[in-house]
Backbone bond lengths (Angstrom), bond angles and torsions (degrees), N, CA, C in turn:
res aa  C-N    CA-C-N  psi(-1)  N-CA   C-N-CA  omega(-1)  CA-C   N-CA-C  phi
1 X - - - 1.467 - - 1.529 110.08 -
2 X 1.317 117.91 95.11 1.453 123.14 172.70 1.514 112.57 51.22
3 X 1.324 118.60 37.23 1.450 122.01 174.75 1.509 114.70 65.95
4 X 1.313 118.65 38.13 1.453 121.04 178.99 1.518 110.03 -70.28
5 X 1.337 115.82 142.76 1.454 120.56 174.58 1.528 109.62 -75.22
6 X 1.338 115.56 167.96 1.460 118.88 179.10 1.531 110.61 -60.63
7 X 1.337 117.47 -41.93 1.466 120.35 179.13 1.526 111.06 -63.53
8 X 1.327 117.45 -39.39 1.463 120.20 178.35 1.519 111.63 -66.34
9 X 1.345 116.86 -37.80 1.464 120.42 175.46 1.528 110.51 -63.66
10 X 1.349 116.50 -41.64 1.465 120.28 178.27 1.524 110.44 -62.85
11 X 1.326 115.76 -41.24 1.460 119.56 -179.22 1.526 110.77 -66.88
12 X 1.315 116.42 -42.23 1.458 119.97 178.05 1.524 110.53 -62.78
13 X 1.348 116.87 -40.26 1.461 120.60 176.73 1.519 111.79 -62.04
14 X 1.345 116.17 -41.23 1.466 120.01 177.84 1.529 111.02 -63.66
15 X 1.341 116.46 -43.07 1.468 119.81 179.69 1.521 111.10 -61.03
16 X 1.334 116.54 -44.25 1.471 120.10 179.42 1.526 110.66 -60.69
17 X 1.326 115.48 -45.63 1.462 119.96 -177.62 1.531 111.07 -66.12
18 X 1.333 117.00 -43.52 1.464 121.45 -179.31 1.525 110.57 -61.91
19 X 1.339 115.86 -46.70 1.469 120.09 -178.76 1.524 110.95 -65.33
20 X 1.338 116.83 -38.17 1.464 120.14 178.89 1.532 110.89 -64.10
21 X 1.342 116.78 -36.78 1.469 120.50 -176.62 1.520 112.43 -82.08
22 X 1.339 117.87 -37.26 1.460 120.93 -172.30 1.522 114.06 -105.80
23 X 1.339 116.42 -14.66 1.471 121.78 -178.65 1.522 112.41 70.16
24 X 1.317 117.93 14.06 1.456 122.88 172.39 1.530 107.55 -152.44
25 X 1.329 118.55 157.55 1.468 120.58 -176.64 1.528 112.13 -79.19
26 X 1.327 117.37 160.43 1.467 120.59 176.70 1.521 111.24 -76.94
27 X 1.324 115.49 161.40 1.460 120.55 171.30 1.530 108.85 -81.38
28 X 1.335 116.13 167.19 1.469 120.45 176.71 1.528 110.01 -60.45
29 X 1.323 116.51 -38.70 1.470 119.48 179.48 1.530 111.35 -65.11
30 X 1.307 117.17 -38.77 1.471 119.77 177.42 1.521 111.01 -66.16
31 X 1.321 116.46 -35.49 1.472 119.95 176.97 1.524 109.80 -66.86
32 X 1.332 116.59 -45.36 1.471 119.61 -179.36 1.519 111.05 -63.94
33 X 1.330 117.54 -37.48 1.468 120.78 178.96 1.526 110.74 -67.37
34 X 1.337 116.95 -40.71 1.465 120.22 -178.96 1.521 111.29 -62.68
35 X 1.333 116.90 -42.16 1.468 120.55 -176.85 1.531 112.88 -93.81
36 X 1.341 116.14 -0.01 1.469 121.39 -180.00 1.533 110.87 56.46
37 X 1.318 115.85 47.00 1.459 121.83 178.00 1.521 108.47 -127.23
38 X 1.325 116.31 166.67 1.460 120.98 179.45 1.524 110.62 -66.64
39 X 1.349 115.06 153.73 1.457 119.74 178.94 1.531 110.31 -58.66
40 X 1.338 116.99 -40.58 1.468 119.95 179.50 1.530 111.04 -62.78
41 X 1.342 117.32 -39.30 1.467 120.41 179.06 1.528 110.63 -64.29
42 X 1.336 116.31 -41.45 1.465 119.93 177.77 1.529 110.08 -63.61
43 X 1.330 115.60 -41.90 1.472 121.10 178.57 1.526 110.30 -60.90
44 X 1.339 117.13 -41.95 1.469 121.23 -179.74 1.527 111.25 -65.24
45 X 1.331 117.13 -40.19 1.466 120.46 178.44 1.529 110.81 -63.60
46 X 1.325 116.01 -42.62 1.470 120.03 179.72 1.517 110.33 -62.48
47 X 1.315 116.76 -43.01 1.461 119.11 -178.87 1.525 111.98 -70.14
48 X 1.322 117.17 -29.68 1.468 119.66 174.18 1.525 110.09 -64.47
49 X 1.342 116.28 -39.34 1.471 120.34 177.56 1.524 111.10 -69.43
50 X 1.328 116.47 -32.59 1.468 119.94 174.89 1.523 109.75 -64.75
51 X 1.347 117.09 -45.49 1.469 121.07 -179.22 1.530 111.86 -62.39
52 X 1.340 116.70 -30.73 1.464 120.54 -179.74 1.526 112.17 -85.97
53 X 1.334 116.38 4.10 1.456 120.00 174.68 1.508 114.76 77.77
54 X 1.333 117.08 17.61 1.458 120.83 -178.77 1.528 111.29 -93.21
55 X 1.343 116.07 -32.04 1.462 121.24 -178.66 1.522 110.45 -124.06
56 X 1.339 114.87 158.25 1.459 122.93 166.29 1.529 106.27 -121.15
57 X 1.319 116.72 137.58 1.462 119.13 -175.01 1.526 109.81 -142.08
58 X 1.329 116.38 132.15 1.468 122.65 176.50 1.525 107.78 -103.15
59 X 1.341 116.34 109.03 1.466 120.16 -176.44 1.523 113.49 -68.90
60 X 1.314 116.79 -13.57 1.469 120.12 -177.74 1.520 112.98 -89.52
61 X 1.331 117.17 -4.95 1.461 120.07 -178.94 1.522 110.41 -130.37
62 X 1.331 115.46 147.23 1.462 120.40 173.99 1.527 109.13 -78.98
63 X 1.304 115.93 150.90 1.476 122.54 179.12 1.531 110.96 53.67
64 X 1.331 115.47 48.75 1.466 119.92 -175.94 1.530 111.40 -116.93
65 X 1.332 116.36 31.12 1.461 121.09 178.11 1.527 108.55 -91.10
66 X 1.313 116.26 129.71 1.464 121.31 -179.65 1.523 109.32 -126.84
67 X 1.317 117.18 128.78 1.464 121.56 177.69 1.521 108.75 -82.88
68 X 1.327 116.53 127.19 1.452 122.16 -179.57 1.530 110.52 -95.61
69 X 1.297 116.10 174.15 1.463 124.29 175.61 1.521 113.08 67.29
70 X 1.328 118.21 13.38 1.462 119.32 -179.98 1.527 111.03 -62.03
71 X 1.338 115.91 -45.38 1.461 118.91 -177.99 1.517 110.55 -65.92
72 X 1.352 116.32 -40.22 1.468 120.55 178.96 1.523 110.68 -62.34
73 X 1.323 116.74 -44.56 1.466 119.96 179.95 1.514 111.93 -67.81
74 X 1.351 116.64 -32.98 1.462 119.41 177.37 1.520 110.34 -58.88
75 X 1.340 116.65 -38.30 1.452 120.42 -178.76 1.522 111.34 -75.69
76 X 1.327 116.78 -36.45 1.464 120.39 -176.91 1.524 112.34 -76.39
77 X 1.304 117.69 -36.75 1.453 120.73 -176.02 1.513 111.19 163.82
78 X 1.329 115.61 -158.58 1.457 120.32 179.29 1.521 109.52 -124.63
79 X 1.324 115.60 149.44 1.454 120.45 177.19 1.521 109.15 -90.39
80 X 1.323 116.55 134.16 1.458 120.85 176.42 1.526 108.02 -130.09
81 X 1.332 117.39 151.71 1.463 119.67 179.01 1.525 111.51 -71.51
82 X 1.317 115.81 139.12 1.457 122.37 171.78 1.519 106.39 -96.76
83 X 1.336 116.08 117.03 1.458 120.45 -173.01 1.517 112.04 -94.06
84 X 1.326 114.65 145.40 1.449 121.18 170.73 1.516 107.95 -97.50
85 X 1.318 116.68 -128.81 1.456 120.88 178.53 1.525 108.82 -79.53
86 X 1.322 117.31 130.97 1.464 122.13 178.73 1.523 107.93 -89.83
87 X 1.331 116.54 116.13 1.453 120.91 -176.80 1.519 111.27 -77.15
88 X 1.331 115.61 144.06 1.467 121.29 179.04 1.517 110.12 -60.04
89 X 1.330 115.76 138.28 1.450 121.13 176.19 1.515 114.93 83.72
90 X 1.327 117.84 -10.00 1.454 120.56 179.55 1.520 110.38 -93.27
91 X 1.329 117.08 147.75 1.469 118.86 170.75 1.525 109.26 -58.69
92 X 1.313 116.19 144.97 1.460 121.19 -175.87 1.524 111.97 -52.48
93 X 1.342 116.69 -46.33 1.456 120.11 -173.99 1.527 112.92 -95.73
94 X 1.344 116.39 23.83 1.463 119.88 175.17 1.530 109.26 -60.65
95 X 1.334 116.56 142.78 1.469 120.11 -175.90 1.517 112.29 -59.97
96 X 1.342 117.95 -28.54 1.460 120.05 -179.27 1.518 112.39 -67.50
97 X 1.335 117.55 -16.39 1.459 120.85 176.21 1.529 112.40 -87.25
98 X 1.337 117.63 -10.79 1.460 121.10 -174.42 1.517 111.29 -77.64
99 X 1.316 116.05 141.62 1.465 121.87 168.32 1.525 110.29 -108.52
100 X 1.310 116.94 3.65 1.456 123.10 -176.95 1.507 109.46 141.21
101 X 1.315 116.36 -164.23 1.460 121.43 175.81 1.520 108.79 -132.84
102 X 1.330 116.15 157.42 1.459 120.82 175.13 1.522 108.29 -131.72
103 X 1.317 115.43 154.12 1.461 121.88 177.49 1.516 107.98 -97.70
104 X 1.337 116.64 124.73 1.468 120.26 -178.46 1.530 109.19 -119.05
105 X 1.328 117.25 149.56 1.470 119.89 179.40 1.517 111.47 -57.40
106 X 1.329 115.48 138.91 1.455 120.42 -176.49 1.528 112.54 -61.87
107 X 1.355 117.54 -31.34 1.463 118.74 -177.79 1.530 112.53 -73.12
108 X 1.340 117.56 -11.43 1.460 120.00 174.49 1.523 111.49 -84.11
109 X 1.312 116.72 -18.77 1.459 120.90 -171.22 1.523 110.39 -117.33
110 X 1.325 116.39 83.94 1.455 120.84 172.16 1.522 107.97 -66.35
111 X 1.343 119.38 169.61 1.462 120.21 -175.73 1.531 112.84 -50.40
112 X 1.314 115.57 135.67 1.461 121.22 -179.06 1.514 109.82 148.24
113 X 1.335 116.24 177.45 1.456 122.39 176.25 1.521 108.61 -98.99
114 X 1.320 116.42 135.73 1.455 121.20 -174.78 1.523 111.11 -127.03
115 X 1.335 114.85 153.93 1.450 121.95 167.16 1.518 107.36 -143.49
116 X 1.317 116.64 171.00 1.456 120.85 -179.11 1.529 109.15 -132.32
117 X 1.329 115.54 149.51 1.457 121.70 174.86 1.523 108.31 -134.26
118 X 1.318 116.02 148.14 1.456 119.32 175.95 1.523 108.98 -89.49
119 X 1.336 115.60 128.41 1.462 121.34 -178.73 1.527 109.15 -72.40
120 X 1.333 115.12 132.17 1.463 120.56 177.15 1.522 108.14 -122.71
121 X 1.321 116.46 122.61 1.456 120.69 179.53 1.518 112.33 98.87
122 X 1.330 115.67 -179.94 1.468 121.50 -173.28 1.523 113.02 -120.76
123 X 1.330 117.29 26.07 1.467 119.83 -175.76 1.521 113.28 -72.08
124 X 1.354 117.87 -10.38 1.472 120.21 -177.76 1.529 112.08 -122.96
125 X 1.333 117.00 22.99 1.472 118.95 -173.48 1.524 112.83 -66.19
126 X 1.342 118.44 -28.91 1.463 119.82 -179.65 1.525 112.12 -73.97
127 X 1.326 116.26 -9.33 1.465 121.16 172.51 1.527 110.01 -99.88
128 X 1.352 116.78 9.52 1.457 121.00 178.90 1.510 114.22 79.80
129 X 1.332 117.22 16.73 1.459 122.04 -178.53 1.529 107.87 -106.32
130 X 1.323 116.56 115.39 1.457 122.09 -171.60 1.524 112.58 -106.27
131 X 1.328 114.63 157.71 1.454 121.25 174.59 1.529 109.40 -57.29
132 X 1.334 117.04 129.68 1.459 121.61 -179.83 1.510 114.62 95.49
133 X 1.340 117.67 -14.71 1.465 120.12 176.57 1.527 110.27 -61.43
134 X 1.321 116.25 151.43 1.463 121.52 169.35 1.525 106.82 -98.86
135 X 1.328 116.33 118.70 1.460 121.59 179.72 1.525 109.05 -94.27
136 X 1.328 115.98 122.90 1.467 121.50 176.37 1.518 108.20 -89.34
137 X 1.324 116.21 123.02 1.463 122.23 -172.31 1.526 109.99 -119.03
138 X 1.337 115.19 129.60 1.466 120.18 172.84 1.521 108.34 -85.71
139 X 1.315 116.67 121.64 1.458 121.30 -176.88 1.520 110.39 -68.24
140 X 1.339 116.71 117.67 1.456 122.26 175.33 1.520 108.08 -156.58
141 X 1.320 116.20 157.44 1.466 121.38 -172.28 1.521 113.12 -101.71
142 X 1.328 117.78 -3.69 1.463 121.19 -179.31 1.521 109.18 -129.12
143 X 1.345 115.24 163.12 1.461 120.25 179.22 1.522 108.80 -154.03
144 X 1.322 115.77 156.70 1.459 122.19 174.33 1.522 109.82 -97.89
145 X 1.325 115.82 155.94 1.453 119.50 177.71 1.522 110.74 -56.25
146 X 1.318 115.47 132.92 1.453 121.58 -179.24 1.511 114.62 95.13
147 X 1.346 117.19 -14.31 1.465 119.65 177.20 1.526 109.88 -67.15
148 X 1.329 115.95 145.63 1.462 121.12 171.67 1.516 107.08 -91.38
149 X 1.326 115.31 121.25 1.462 120.46 -172.10 1.521 111.09 -129.41
150 X 1.330 114.19 161.06 1.460 120.92 163.24 1.517 105.84 -96.27
151 X 1.324 115.70 120.63 1.463 121.37 -176.89 1.523 109.82 -122.60
152 X 1.320 115.97 140.08 1.462 120.82 176.67 1.520 109.17 -96.70
153 X 1.330 115.48 131.88 1.466 122.20 -178.64 1.519 108.42 -115.90
154 X 1.328 116.40 133.99 1.470 122.23 175.24 1.526 113.09 57.67
155 X 1.322 117.25 25.78 1.470 122.27 177.50 1.521 113.37 56.61
156 X 1.333 118.60 23.71 1.458 117.81 -178.12 1.524 115.20 -144.56
157 X 1.307 119.64 -14.07 1.460 120.26 179.29 1.512 109.56 -145.36
158 X 1.347 116.26 151.85 1.453 117.90 177.54 1.518 110.72 -124.43
159 X 1.324 114.78 155.89 1.454 121.35 -175.71 1.519 109.78 -141.47
160 X 1.334 116.35 152.05 1.462 123.19 177.05 1.525 107.79 -103.47
161 X 1.338 117.10 112.58 1.458 121.63 -175.32 1.531 110.12 -150.83
162 X 1.338 115.80 168.67 1.463 121.41 171.49 1.521 108.45 -78.84
163 X 1.327 115.64 135.93 1.462 122.28 -174.54 1.528 110.57 -101.09
164 X 1.346 115.98 132.89 1.461 121.83 173.32 1.528 108.57 -140.20
165 X 1.327 116.01 122.83 1.462 121.84 177.81 1.515 109.23 -93.61
166 X 1.346 116.99 124.15 1.456 121.66 177.07 1.528 108.69 -112.45
167 X 1.336 117.33 -176.70 1.466 120.28 -172.68 1.524 113.14 -56.32
168 X 1.325 116.78 -50.26 1.457 119.42 -173.51 1.528 113.20 -124.30
169 X 1.318 116.17 10.29 1.457 118.54 -178.25 1.528 109.44 -159.70
170 X 1.324 114.34 172.85 1.457 121.87 179.10 1.523 108.41 -118.14
171 X 1.322 115.16 137.60 1.466 121.28 177.21 1.529 108.53 -107.21
172 X 1.317 116.08 121.04 1.460 122.16 174.86 1.524 106.50 -106.94
173 X 1.313 114.81 110.29 1.463 120.37 -166.96 1.532 111.72 -107.57
174 X 1.337 117.39 126.06 1.467 119.65 175.38 1.522 110.56 -74.59
175 X 1.318 116.11 165.50 1.462 121.32 174.51 1.529 107.73 -112.75
176 X 1.311 113.90 55.65 1.461 122.18 178.44 1.530 106.59 -159.48
177 X 1.303 116.40 117.04 1.474 121.27 -172.57 1.528 113.32 -62.57
178 X 1.318 117.02 -17.14 1.469 119.01 -179.46 1.532 112.56 -83.47
179 X 1.343 117.31 -5.11 1.462 121.34 -179.90 1.522 110.42 -106.62
180 X 1.324 115.40 150.38 1.465 121.23 179.87 1.526 110.76 -88.90
181 X 1.330 114.95 151.99 1.465 121.53 173.43 1.526 109.41 -66.82
182 X 1.328 116.57 144.46 1.464 121.86 173.80 1.521 107.82 -99.16
183 X 1.346 116.43 122.55 1.463 121.66 177.29 1.525 108.45 -106.44
184 X 1.309 117.54 131.10 1.464 121.37 178.53 1.526 109.58 -140.24
185 X 1.315 115.26 151.13 1.471 120.14 175.02 1.516 111.12 -75.40
186 X 1.325 115.19 -42.92 1.450 120.64 -178.63 1.520 109.06 -134.09
187 X 1.315 115.33 148.65 1.451 120.88 178.93 1.525 107.83 -149.66
188 X 1.312 115.97 148.92 1.457 121.18 176.31 1.523 108.76 -106.31
189 X 1.310 116.06 117.48 1.460 120.71 176.62 1.527 108.70 -77.94
190 X 1.325 116.23 126.27 1.461 120.72 177.68 1.518 112.37 -99.93
191 X 1.325 117.07 -24.64 1.453 118.92 179.39 1.518 111.94 170.20
192 X 1.320 115.07 171.27 1.467 123.49 -176.38 1.521 109.96 -114.49
193 X 1.327 116.25 138.99 1.456 121.32 179.12 1.522 110.70 -60.50
194 X 1.341 115.51 129.51 1.467 120.77 179.02 1.523 111.72 -112.88
195 X 1.327 117.39 -30.14 1.450 119.87 -179.41 1.510 110.83 -175.18
196 X 1.336 115.92 173.83 1.453 122.59 -179.58 1.513 109.82 -126.89
197 X 1.325 115.52 146.46 1.455 122.34 173.21 1.520 106.42 -121.74
198 X 1.332 116.11 125.50 1.461 119.96 -175.33 1.515 108.98 -131.49
199 X 1.332 114.60 136.42 1.453 119.80 176.63 1.524 108.72 -111.45
200 X 1.304 116.21 143.03 1.457 122.15 179.82 1.520 110.10 -111.45
201 X 1.333 112.93 137.65 1.459 121.06 171.15 1.497 115.77 53.48
């Protein structure tokens, strides 16, 4: 979105979430408290977003921050969080797991909650999933055998693999013959692959 920095993406995500929950925007002080930054720093970030055409702000009124381009984005697609490492004990979509947001085509995202992860490595290339792809994941806690899922192992790392439930264990299977199957007793399903976003050159 218009070259936003990671901090600006985080701030925009916070504004969207706050407005969705409270039905009104936060004050500058509430923004500074949330990000543990000075009021002036929060003010500077907001004005940077105003200059980039993402926000409208009336300095003469409290709670006068307005997010722009909502209608345009509604037509183009939906914004979903791009996740980095998911920390143990945190809700999956906690803001601390976000690396930003991405806009995905609306026809890829049927009703549900979504997140995205960047594929690292070539363990799924035989399923057409390449290193650097953005995998769009529908958040769900269950899966059927053969589904490609994001699964959390040992409460500290997640992987994109084919899921198979056996009698006393789970098989997480790569789609690359040079990689070994991952066998685990327990696994936490974070979501099911819904689509891929790939950029060329």
